[in-house]
PDB file of N, CA, C and O in Angstrom, chain B, residues numbered from 101:
ATOM      1  N   UNK B 101       0.831  -1.194   0.005  1.00  0.00           N
ATOM      2  CA  UNK B 101       0.000   0.009   0.003  1.00  0.00           C
ATOM      3  C   UNK B 101       0.885   1.242  -0.010  1.00  0.00           C
ATOM      4  O   UNK B 101       1.869   1.317   0.727  1.00  0.00           O
ATOM      5  N   UNK B 102       0.539   2.192  -0.835  1.00  0.00           N
ATOM      6  CA  UNK B 102       1.328   3.446  -0.970  1.00  0.00           C
ATOM      7  C   UNK B 102       1.062   4.362   0.219  1.00  0.00           C
ATOM      8  O   UNK B 102      -0.056   4.463   0.725  1.00  0.00           O
ATOM      9  N   UNK B 103       2.136   5.025   0.642  1.00  0.00           N
ATOM     10  CA  UNK B 103       2.033   6.016   1.711  1.00  0.00           C
ATOM     11  C   UNK B 103       2.073   7.387   1.057  1.00  0.00           C
ATOM     12  O   UNK B 103       3.019   7.685   0.328  1.00  0.00           O
ATOM     13  N   UNK B 104       1.074   8.231   1.295  1.00  0.00           N
ATOM     14  CA  UNK B 104       1.097   9.585   0.692  1.00  0.00           C
ATOM     15  C   UNK B 104       2.123  10.474   1.358  1.00  0.00           C
ATOM     16  O   UNK B 104       2.339  10.407   2.568  1.00  0.00           O
ATOM     17  N   UNK B 105       2.758  11.314   0.539  1.00  0.00           N
ATOM     18  CA  UNK B 105       3.658  12.357   1.038  1.00  0.00           C
ATOM     19  C   UNK B 105       2.888  13.673   0.852  1.00  0.00           C
ATOM     20  O   UNK B 105       2.574  14.070  -0.270  1.00  0.00           O
ATOM     21  N   UNK B 106       2.596  14.326   1.956  1.00  0.00           N
ATOM     22  CA  UNK B 106       1.760  15.532   1.957  1.00  0.00           C
ATOM     23  C   UNK B 106       2.561  16.761   2.381  1.00  0.00           C
ATOM     24  O   UNK B 106       3.588  16.646   3.050  1.00  0.00           O
ATOM     25  N   UNK B 107       2.081  17.931   1.985  1.00  0.00           N
ATOM     26  CA  UNK B 107       2.671  19.175   2.464  1.00  0.00           C
ATOM     27  C   UNK B 107       2.311  19.287   3.961  1.00  0.00           C
ATOM     28  O   UNK B 107       1.131  19.333   4.308  1.00  0.00           O
ATOM     29  N   UNK B 108       3.323  19.331   4.841  1.00  0.00           N
ATOM     30  CA  UNK B 108       3.026  19.412   6.274  1.00  0.00           C
ATOM     31  C   UNK B 108       2.729  20.856   6.716  1.00  0.00           C
ATOM     32  O   UNK B 108       3.143  21.812   6.061  1.00  0.00           O
ATOM     33  N   UNK B 109       2.020  20.991   7.813  1.00  0.00           N
ATOM     34  CA  UNK B 109       1.779  22.297   8.418  1.00  0.00           C
ATOM     35  C   UNK B 109       2.886  22.512   9.430  1.00  0.00           C
ATOM     36  O   UNK B 109       2.932  21.844  10.463  1.00  0.00           O
ATOM     37  N   UNK B 110       3.781  23.449   9.130  1.00  0.00           N
ATOM     38  CA  UNK B 110       4.975  23.675   9.963  1.00  0.00           C
ATOM     39  C   UNK B 110       4.811  24.815  10.949  1.00  0.00           C
ATOM     40  O   UNK B 110       5.661  25.009  11.818  1.00  0.00           O
ATOM     41  N   UNK B 111       3.740  25.563  10.826  1.00  0.00           N
ATOM     42  CA  UNK B 111       3.495  26.681  11.752  1.00  0.00           C
ATOM     43  C   UNK B 111       2.027  26.980  11.794  1.00  0.00           C
ATOM     44  O   UNK B 111       1.272  26.567  10.913  1.00  0.00           O
ATOM     45  N   UNK B 112       1.615  27.701  12.819  1.00  0.00           N
ATOM     46  CA  UNK B 112       0.197  27.998  13.030  1.00  0.00           C
ATOM     47  C   UNK B 112      -0.419  28.730  11.833  1.00  0.00           C
ATOM     48  O   UNK B 112      -1.533  28.420  11.409  1.00  0.00           O
ATOM     49  N   UNK B 113       0.308  29.685  11.308  1.00  0.00           N
ATOM     50  CA  UNK B 113      -0.233  30.517  10.221  1.00  0.00           C
ATOM     51  C   UNK B 113       0.028  29.962   8.829  1.00  0.00           C
ATOM     52  O   UNK B 113      -0.427  30.540   7.842  1.00  0.00           O
ATOM     53  N   UNK B 114       0.753  28.851   8.730  1.00  0.00           N
ATOM     54  CA  UNK B 114       1.097  28.302   7.405  1.00  0.00           C
ATOM     55  C   UNK B 114      -0.129  27.733   6.727  1.00  0.00           C
ATOM     56  O   UNK B 114      -0.862  26.926   7.300  1.00  0.00           O
ATOM     57  N   UNK B 115      -0.342  28.174   5.477  1.00  0.00           N
ATOM     58  CA  UNK B 115      -1.446  27.658   4.674  1.00  0.00           C
ATOM     59  C   UNK B 115      -0.992  27.001   3.379  1.00  0.00           C
ATOM     60  O   UNK B 115      -1.727  26.216   2.780  1.00  0.00           O
ATOM     61  N   UNK B 116       0.247  27.334   2.944  1.00  0.00           N
ATOM     62  CA  UNK B 116       0.797  26.757   1.697  1.00  0.00           C
ATOM     63  C   UNK B 116       2.306  26.793   1.741  1.00  0.00           C
ATOM     64  O   UNK B 116       2.910  27.460   2.580  1.00  0.00           O
ATOM     65  N   UNK B 117       2.904  26.057   0.815  1.00  0.00           N
ATOM     66  CA  UNK B 117       4.350  26.021   0.682  1.00  0.00           C
ATOM     67  C   UNK B 117       4.716  25.530  -0.711  1.00  0.00           C
ATOM     68  O   UNK B 117       3.856  25.054  -1.451  1.00  0.00           O
ATOM     69  N   UNK B 118       5.976  25.643  -1.064  1.00  0.00           N
ATOM     70  CA  UNK B 118       6.424  25.160  -2.382  1.00  0.00           C
ATOM     71  C   UNK B 118       7.675  24.309  -2.206  1.00  0.00           C
ATOM     72  O   UNK B 118       8.501  24.546  -1.325  1.00  0.00           O
ATOM     73  N   UNK B 119       7.782  23.317  -3.070  1.00  0.00           N
ATOM     74  CA  UNK B 119       8.937  22.452  -3.075  1.00  0.00           C
ATOM     75  C   UNK B 119      10.014  23.164  -3.893  1.00  0.00           C
ATOM     76  O   UNK B 119       9.780  23.525  -5.046  1.00  0.00           O
ATOM     77  N   UNK B 120      11.183  23.364  -3.303  1.00  0.00           N
ATOM     78  CA  UNK B 120      12.244  24.013  -4.040  1.00  0.00           C
ATOM     79  C   UNK B 120      13.246  23.029  -4.613  1.00  0.00           C
ATOM     80  O   UNK B 120      13.980  23.345  -5.549  1.00  0.00           O
ATOM     81  N   UNK B 121      13.269  21.804  -4.027  1.00  0.00           N
ATOM     82  CA  UNK B 121      14.206  20.790  -4.511  1.00  0.00           C
ATOM     83  C   UNK B 121      13.802  19.404  -3.999  1.00  0.00           C
ATOM     84  O   UNK B 121      13.486  19.242  -2.820  1.00  0.00           O
ATOM     85  N   UNK B 122      13.814  18.415  -4.881  1.00  0.00           N
ATOM     86  CA  UNK B 122      13.688  17.015  -4.511  1.00  0.00           C
ATOM     87  C   UNK B 122      15.106  16.453  -4.385  1.00  0.00           C
ATOM     88  O   UNK B 122      15.942  16.725  -5.246  1.00  0.00           O
ATOM     89  N   UNK B 123      15.399  15.678  -3.338  1.00  0.00           N
ATOM     90  CA  UNK B 123      16.696  15.053  -3.163  1.00  0.00           C
ATOM     91  C   UNK B 123      16.778  13.725  -3.913  1.00  0.00           C
ATOM     92  O   UNK B 123      17.871  13.186  -4.090  1.00  0.00           O
ATOM     93  N   UNK B 124      15.621  13.181  -4.363  1.00  0.00           N
ATOM     94  CA  UNK B 124      15.555  11.950  -5.109  1.00  0.00           C
ATOM     95  C   UNK B 124      14.724  12.182  -6.367  1.00  0.00           C
ATOM     96  O   UNK B 124      13.972  13.152  -6.460  1.00  0.00           O
ATOM     97  N   UNK B 125      14.870  11.285  -7.320  1.00  0.00           N
ATOM     98  CA  UNK B 125      14.115  11.360  -8.580  1.00  0.00           C
ATOM     99  C   UNK B 125      12.922  10.423  -8.513  1.00  0.00           C
ATOM    100  O   UNK B 125      12.880   9.509  -7.690  1.00  0.00           O
ATOM    101  N   UNK B 126      11.961  10.659  -9.382  1.00  0.00           N
ATOM    102  CA  UNK B 126      10.822   9.779  -9.512  1.00  0.00           C
ATOM    103  C   UNK B 126      11.309   8.381  -9.812  1.00  0.00           C
ATOM    104  O   UNK B 126      12.124   8.180 -10.712  1.00  0.00           O
ATOM    105  N   UNK B 127      10.802   7.394  -9.047  1.00  0.00           N
ATOM    106  CA  UNK B 127      11.216   5.991  -9.260  1.00  0.00           C
ATOM    107  C   UNK B 127      12.360   5.537  -8.397  1.00  0.00           C
ATOM    108  O   UNK B 127      12.678   4.348  -8.378  1.00  0.00           O
ATOM    109  N   UNK B 128      12.995   6.449  -7.677  1.00  0.00           N
ATOM    110  CA  UNK B 128      14.107   6.088  -6.782  1.00  0.00           C
ATOM    111  C   UNK B 128      13.588   5.398  -5.538  1.00  0.00           C
ATOM    112  O   UNK B 128      12.452   5.630  -5.126  1.00  0.00           O
ATOM    113  N   UNK B 129      14.408   4.552  -4.936  1.00  0.00           N
ATOM    114  CA  UNK B 129      14.069   3.952  -3.676  1.00  0.00           C
ATOM    115  C   UNK B 129      14.533   4.894  -2.536  1.00  0.00           C
ATOM    116  O   UNK B 129      15.666   5.377  -2.548  1.00  0.00           O
ATOM    117  N   UNK B 130      13.651   5.144  -1.565  1.00  0.00           N
ATOM    118  CA  UNK B 130      13.961   5.983  -0.427  1.00  0.00           C
ATOM    119  C   UNK B 130      13.739   5.195   0.845  1.00  0.00           C
ATOM    120  O   UNK B 130      12.971   4.234   0.859  1.00  0.00           O
ATOM    121  N   UNK B 131      14.410   5.597   1.918  1.00  0.00           N
ATOM    122  CA  UNK B 131      14.269   4.978   3.217  1.00  0.00           C
ATOM    123  C   UNK B 131      13.619   5.965   4.174  1.00  0.00           C
ATOM    124  O   UNK B 131      13.886   7.165   4.115  1.00  0.00           O
ATOM    125  N   UNK B 132      12.778   5.463   5.044  1.00  0.00           N
ATOM    126  CA  UNK B 132      12.117   6.304   6.034  1.00  0.00           C
ATOM    127  C   UNK B 132      13.139   7.102   6.809  1.00  0.00           C
ATOM    128  O   UNK B 132      14.132   6.550   7.283  1.00  0.00           O
ATOM    129  N   UNK B 133      12.908   8.400   6.943  1.00  0.00           N
ATOM    130  CA  UNK B 133      13.815   9.271   7.665  1.00  0.00           C
ATOM    131  C   UNK B 133      14.868   9.975   6.812  1.00  0.00           C
ATOM    132  O   UNK B 133      15.501  10.923   7.278  1.00  0.00           O
ATOM    133  N   UNK B 134      15.065   9.531   5.582  1.00  0.00           N
ATOM    134  CA  UNK B 134      15.998  10.218   4.680  1.00  0.00           C
ATOM    135  C   UNK B 134      15.386  11.567   4.291  1.00  0.00           C
ATOM    136  O   UNK B 134      14.167  11.704   4.193  1.00  0.00           O
ATOM    137  N   UNK B 135      16.250  12.554   4.075  1.00  0.00           N
ATOM    138  CA  UNK B 135      15.767  13.832   3.586  1.00  0.00           C
ATOM    139  C   UNK B 135      15.187  13.657   2.184  1.00  0.00           C
ATOM    140  O   UNK B 135      15.850  13.108   1.304  1.00  0.00           O
ATOM    141  N   UNK B 136      13.973  14.113   1.972  1.00  0.00           N
ATOM    142  CA  UNK B 136      13.266  13.867   0.742  1.00  0.00           C
ATOM    143  C   UNK B 136      13.168  15.102  -0.162  1.00  0.00           C
ATOM    144  O   UNK B 136      13.396  15.021  -1.369  1.00  0.00           O
ATOM    145  N   UNK B 137      12.822  16.250   0.445  1.00  0.00           N
ATOM    146  CA  UNK B 137      12.687  17.472  -0.348  1.00  0.00           C
ATOM    147  C   UNK B 137      12.817  18.705   0.554  1.00  0.00           C
ATOM    148  O   UNK B 137      12.794  18.607   1.781  1.00  0.00           O
ATOM    149  N   UNK B 138      12.952  19.854  -0.087  1.00  0.00           N
ATOM    150  CA  UNK B 138      13.019  21.146   0.626  1.00  0.00           C
ATOM    151  C   UNK B 138      11.677  21.823   0.435  1.00  0.00           C
ATOM    152  O   UNK B 138      11.203  21.968  -0.692  1.00  0.00           O
ATOM    153  N   UNK B 139      11.052  22.244   1.553  1.00  0.00           N
ATOM    154  CA  UNK B 139       9.784  22.941   1.508  1.00  0.00           C
ATOM    155  C   UNK B 139      10.013  24.385   1.902  1.00  0.00           C
ATOM    156  O   UNK B 139      10.529  24.659   2.986  1.00  0.00           O
ATOM    157  N   UNK B 140       9.633  25.324   1.026  1.00  0.00           N
ATOM    158  CA  UNK B 140       9.789  26.736   1.312  1.00  0.00           C
ATOM    159  C   UNK B 140       8.424  27.330   1.664  1.00  0.00           C
ATOM    160  O   UNK B 140       7.424  27.067   0.995  1.00  0.00           O
ATOM    161  N   UNK B 141       8.407  28.135   2.727  1.00  0.00           N
ATOM    162  CA  UNK B 141       7.208  28.895   3.100  1.00  0.00           C
ATOM    163  C   UNK B 141       7.576  30.361   2.966  1.00  0.00           C
ATOM    164  O   UNK B 141       8.675  30.704   2.530  1.00  0.00           O
ATOM    165  N   UNK B 142       6.648  31.212   3.346  1.00  0.00           N
ATOM    166  CA  UNK B 142       6.921  32.650   3.236  1.00  0.00           C
ATOM    167  C   UNK B 142       8.011  33.106   4.215  1.00  0.00           C
ATOM    168  O   UNK B 142       8.534  34.213   4.088  1.00  0.00           O
ATOM    169  N   UNK B 143       8.357  32.246   5.202  1.00  0.00           N
ATOM    170  CA  UNK B 143       9.339  32.625   6.212  1.00  0.00           C
ATOM    171  C   UNK B 143      10.578  31.767   6.267  1.00  0.00           C
ATOM    172  O   UNK B 143      11.642  32.267   6.631  1.00  0.00           O
ATOM    173  N   UNK B 144      10.488  30.477   5.917  1.00  0.00           N
ATOM    174  CA  UNK B 144      11.627  29.580   6.083  1.00  0.00           C
ATOM    175  C   UNK B 144      11.700  28.549   4.963  1.00  0.00           C
ATOM    176  O   UNK B 144      10.782  28.400   4.157  1.00  0.00           O
ATOM    177  N   UNK B 145      12.839  27.838   4.945  1.00  0.00           N
ATOM    178  CA  UNK B 145      12.999  26.631   4.133  1.00  0.00           C
ATOM    179  C   UNK B 145      13.302  25.479   5.077  1.00  0.00           C
ATOM    180  O   UNK B 145      14.126  25.615   5.981  1.00  0.00           O
ATOM    181  N   UNK B 146      12.648  24.355   4.873  1.00  0.00           N
ATOM    182  CA  UNK B 146      12.806  23.217   5.756  1.00  0.00           C
ATOM    183  C   UNK B 146      13.067  21.946   4.946  1.00  0.00           C
ATOM    184  O   UNK B 146      12.441  21.729   3.908  1.00  0.00           O
ATOM    185  N   UNK B 147      13.990  21.108   5.419  1.00  0.00           N
ATOM    186  CA  UNK B 147      14.200  19.802   4.855  1.00  0.00           C
ATOM    187  C   UNK B 147      13.166  18.852   5.422  1.00  0.00           C
ATOM    188  O   UNK B 147      13.019  18.754   6.640  1.00  0.00           O
ATOM    189  N   UNK B 148      12.443  18.147   4.558  1.00  0.00           N
ATOM    190  CA  UNK B 148      11.372  17.232   4.977  1.00  0.00           C
ATOM    191  C   UNK B 148      11.836  15.798   4.764  1.00  0.00           C
ATOM    192  O   UNK B 148      12.390  15.463   3.717  1.00  0.00           O
ATOM    193  N   UNK B 149      11.606  14.962   5.759  1.00  0.00           N
ATOM    194  CA  UNK B 149      12.023  13.555   5.708  1.00  0.00           C
ATOM    195  C   UNK B 149      10.947  12.668   5.072  1.00  0.00           C
ATOM    196  O   UNK B 149       9.764  13.009   5.078  1.00  0.00           O
ATOM    197  N   UNK B 150      11.367  11.548   4.536  1.00  0.00           N
ATOM    198  CA  UNK B 150      10.454  10.535   3.958  1.00  0.00           C
ATOM    199  C   UNK B 150       9.697   9.889   5.113  1.00  0.00           C
ATOM    200  O   UNK B 150      10.297   9.516   6.121  1.00  0.00           O
ATOM    201  N   UNK B 151       8.369   9.757   4.967  1.00  0.00           N
ATOM    202  CA  UNK B 151       7.553   9.156   6.016  1.00  0.00           C
ATOM    203  C   UNK B 151       7.594   7.619   5.998  1.00  0.00           C
ATOM    204  O   UNK B 151       7.110   6.985   6.935  1.00  0.00           O
ATOM    205  N   UNK B 152       8.157   7.019   4.956  1.00  0.00           N
ATOM    206  CA  UNK B 152       8.169   5.553   4.818  1.00  0.00           C
ATOM    207  C   UNK B 152       9.281   5.185   3.874  1.00  0.00           C
ATOM    208  O   UNK B 152       9.891   6.044   3.237  1.00  0.00           O
ATOM    209  N   UNK B 153       9.543   3.871   3.790  1.00  0.00           N
ATOM    210  CA  UNK B 153      10.522   3.328   2.854  1.00  0.00           C
ATOM    211  C   UNK B 153       9.806   2.764   1.653  1.00  0.00           C
ATOM    212  O   UNK B 153       8.702   2.235   1.787  1.00  0.00           O
ATOM    213  N   UNK B 154      10.415   2.864   0.462  1.00  0.00           N
ATOM    214  CA  UNK B 154       9.842   2.299  -0.741  1.00  0.00           C
ATOM    215  C   UNK B 154      10.235   3.094  -1.978  1.00  0.00           C
ATOM    216  O   UNK B 154      11.201   3.857  -1.964  1.00  0.00           O
ATOM    217  N   UNK B 155       9.473   2.901  -3.042  1.00  0.00           N
ATOM    218  CA  UNK B 155       9.754   3.581  -4.314  1.00  0.00           C
ATOM    219  C   UNK B 155       8.949   4.881  -4.369  1.00  0.00           C
ATOM    220  O   UNK B 155       7.743   4.901  -4.122  1.00  0.00           O
ATOM    221  N   UNK B 156       9.660   5.966  -4.703  1.00  0.00           N
ATOM    222  CA  UNK B 156       9.081   7.307  -4.734  1.00  0.00           C
ATOM    223  C   UNK B 156       8.377   7.560  -6.037  1.00  0.00           C
ATOM    224  O   UNK B 156       8.946   7.332  -7.105  1.00  0.00           O
ATOM    225  N   UNK B 157       7.140   8.032  -5.972  1.00  0.00           N
ATOM    226  CA  UNK B 157       6.363   8.420  -7.153  1.00  0.00           C
ATOM    227  C   UNK B 157       5.982   9.889  -6.949  1.00  0.00           C
ATOM    228  O   UNK B 157       5.058  10.198  -6.197  1.00  0.00           O
ATOM    229  N   UNK B 158       6.703  10.792  -7.628  1.00  0.00           N
ATOM    230  CA  UNK B 158       6.480  12.226  -7.480  1.00  0.00           C
ATOM    231  C   UNK B 158       5.257  12.657  -8.326  1.00  0.00           C
ATOM    232  O   UNK B 158       5.132  12.288  -9.494  1.00  0.00           O
ATOM    233  N   UNK B 159       4.373  13.436  -7.707  1.00  0.00           N
ATOM    234  CA  UNK B 159       3.135  13.908  -8.348  1.00  0.00           C
ATOM    235  C   UNK B 159       3.015  15.408  -8.288  1.00  0.00           C
ATOM    236  O   UNK B 159       1.901  15.932  -8.278  1.00  0.00           O
ATOM    237  N   UNK B 160       4.136  16.125  -8.247  1.00  0.00           N
ATOM    238  CA  UNK B 160       4.107  17.564  -8.088  1.00  0.00           C
ATOM    239  C   UNK B 160       5.256  18.202  -8.850  1.00  0.00           C
ATOM    240  O   UNK B 160       6.143  17.514  -9.355  1.00  0.00           O
ATOM    241  N   UNK B 161       5.229  19.509  -8.924  1.00  0.00           N
ATOM    242  CA  UNK B 161       6.237  20.280  -9.662  1.00  0.00           C
ATOM    243  C   UNK B 161       7.040  21.149  -8.694  1.00  0.00           C
ATOM    244  O   UNK B 161       6.495  21.680  -7.727  1.00  0.00           O
ATOM    245  N   UNK B 162       8.332  21.288  -8.961  1.00  0.00           N
ATOM    246  CA  UNK B 162       9.175  22.192  -8.179  1.00  0.00           C
ATOM    247  C   UNK B 162       8.715  23.629  -8.463  1.00  0.00           C
ATOM    248  O   UNK B 162       8.268  23.945  -9.566  1.00  0.00           O
ATOM    249  N   UNK B 163       8.834  24.495  -7.440  1.00  0.00           N
ATOM    250  CA  UNK B 163       8.516  25.928  -7.543  1.00  0.00           C
ATOM    251  C   UNK B 163       7.030  26.193  -7.807  1.00  0.00           C
ATOM    252  O   UNK B 163       6.689  27.209  -8.413  1.00  0.00           O
ATOM    253  N   UNK B 164       6.150  25.306  -7.366  1.00  0.00           N
ATOM    254  CA  UNK B 164       4.710  25.488  -7.454  1.00  0.00           C
ATOM    255  C   UNK B 164       4.162  25.496  -6.042  1.00  0.00           C
ATOM    256  O   UNK B 164       4.563  24.677  -5.215  1.00  0.00           O
ATOM    257  N   UNK B 165       3.227  26.434  -5.751  1.00  0.00           N
ATOM    258  CA  UNK B 165       2.609  26.529  -4.432  1.00  0.00           C
ATOM    259  C   UNK B 165       1.590  25.431  -4.258  1.00  0.00           C
ATOM    260  O   UNK B 165       0.809  25.157  -5.169  1.00  0.00           O
ATOM    261  N   UNK B 166       1.584  24.784  -3.070  1.00  0.00           N
ATOM    262  CA  UNK B 166       0.613  23.738  -2.708  1.00  0.00           C
ATOM    263  C   UNK B 166       0.036  24.064  -1.349  1.00  0.00           C
ATOM    264  O   UNK B 166       0.756  24.537  -0.470  1.00  0.00           O
ATOM    265  N   UNK B 167      -1.243  23.822  -1.162  1.00  0.00           N
ATOM    266  CA  UNK B 167      -1.867  24.011   0.163  1.00  0.00           C
ATOM    267  C   UNK B 167      -1.428  22.924   1.123  1.00  0.00           C
ATOM    268  O   UNK B 167      -1.104  21.812   0.708  1.00  0.00           O
ATOM    269  N   UNK B 168      -1.419  23.247   2.401  1.00  0.00           N
ATOM    270  CA  UNK B 168      -1.097  22.284   3.431  1.00  0.00           C
ATOM    271  C   UNK B 168      -2.050  21.077   3.272  1.00  0.00           C
ATOM    272  O   UNK B 168      -3.254  21.240   3.071  1.00  0.00           O
ATOM    273  N   UNK B 169      -1.477  19.876   3.368  1.00  0.00           N
ATOM    274  CA  UNK B 169      -2.247  18.663   3.258  1.00  0.00           C
ATOM    275  C   UNK B 169      -2.315  18.074   1.830  1.00  0.00           C
ATOM    276  O   UNK B 169      -2.767  16.943   1.648  1.00  0.00           O
ATOM    277  N   UNK B 170      -1.875  18.828   0.845  1.00  0.00           N
ATOM    278  CA  UNK B 170      -1.884  18.328  -0.544  1.00  0.00           C
ATOM    279  C   UNK B 170      -0.911  17.177  -0.691  1.00  0.00           C
ATOM    280  O   UNK B 170       0.219  17.250  -0.209  1.00  0.00           O
ATOM    281  N   UNK B 171      -1.344  16.105  -1.360  1.00  0.00           N
ATOM    282  CA  UNK B 171      -0.456  14.990  -1.634  1.00  0.00           C
ATOM    283  C   UNK B 171       0.453  15.362  -2.794  1.00  0.00           C
ATOM    284  O   UNK B 171      -0.025  15.670  -3.885  1.00  0.00           O
ATOM    285  N   UNK B 172       1.768  15.337  -2.565  1.00  0.00           N
ATOM    286  CA  UNK B 172       2.729  15.725  -3.593  1.00  0.00           C
ATOM    287  C   UNK B 172       3.526  14.541  -4.146  1.00  0.00           C
ATOM    288  O   UNK B 172       4.241  14.671  -5.139  1.00  0.00           O
ATOM    289  N   UNK B 173       3.388  13.359  -3.475  1.00  0.00           N
ATOM    290  CA  UNK B 173       4.076  12.162  -3.927  1.00  0.00           C
ATOM    291  C   UNK B 173       3.492  10.975  -3.153  1.00  0.00           C
ATOM    292  O   UNK B 173       2.704  11.142  -2.223  1.00  0.00           O
ATOM    293  N   UNK B 174       3.898   9.792  -3.560  1.00  0.00           N
ATOM    294  CA  UNK B 174       3.568   8.574  -2.829  1.00  0.00           C
ATOM    295  C   UNK B 174       4.829   7.718  -2.754  1.00  0.00           C
ATOM    296  O   UNK B 174       5.694   7.749  -3.629  1.00  0.00           O
ATOM    297  N   UNK B 175       4.888   6.953  -1.666  1.00  0.00           N
ATOM    298  CA  UNK B 175       5.988   5.992  -1.525  1.00  0.00           C
ATOM    299  C   UNK B 175       5.343   4.615  -1.414  1.00  0.00           C
ATOM    300  O   UNK B 175       4.588   4.340  -0.482  1.00  0.00           O
ATOM    301  N   UNK B 176       5.655   3.761  -2.377  1.00  0.00           N
ATOM    302  CA  UNK B 176       4.988   2.451  -2.435  1.00  0.00           C
ATOM    303  C   UNK B 176       5.975   1.315  -2.461  1.00  0.00           C
ATOM    304  O   UNK B 176       5.576   0.152  -2.509  1.00  0.00           O
TER     305      UNK B 176
END
């Protein structure tokens, strides 16, 4: 079963963020806890970890704004 990778809510006022960089490519194997991507908000940039181990299926674009909770990839 695939595990969704969603835009996390990193602060009380955060409503959206954008991915500035993926550390892996679509189809790569990732391990839970590895740094997966960089999430930029209006105030900070944060490295986000993989929530599970498996094959990464990216469903989003770099430098595009996404609302908190949006599924941006899956790990299956």
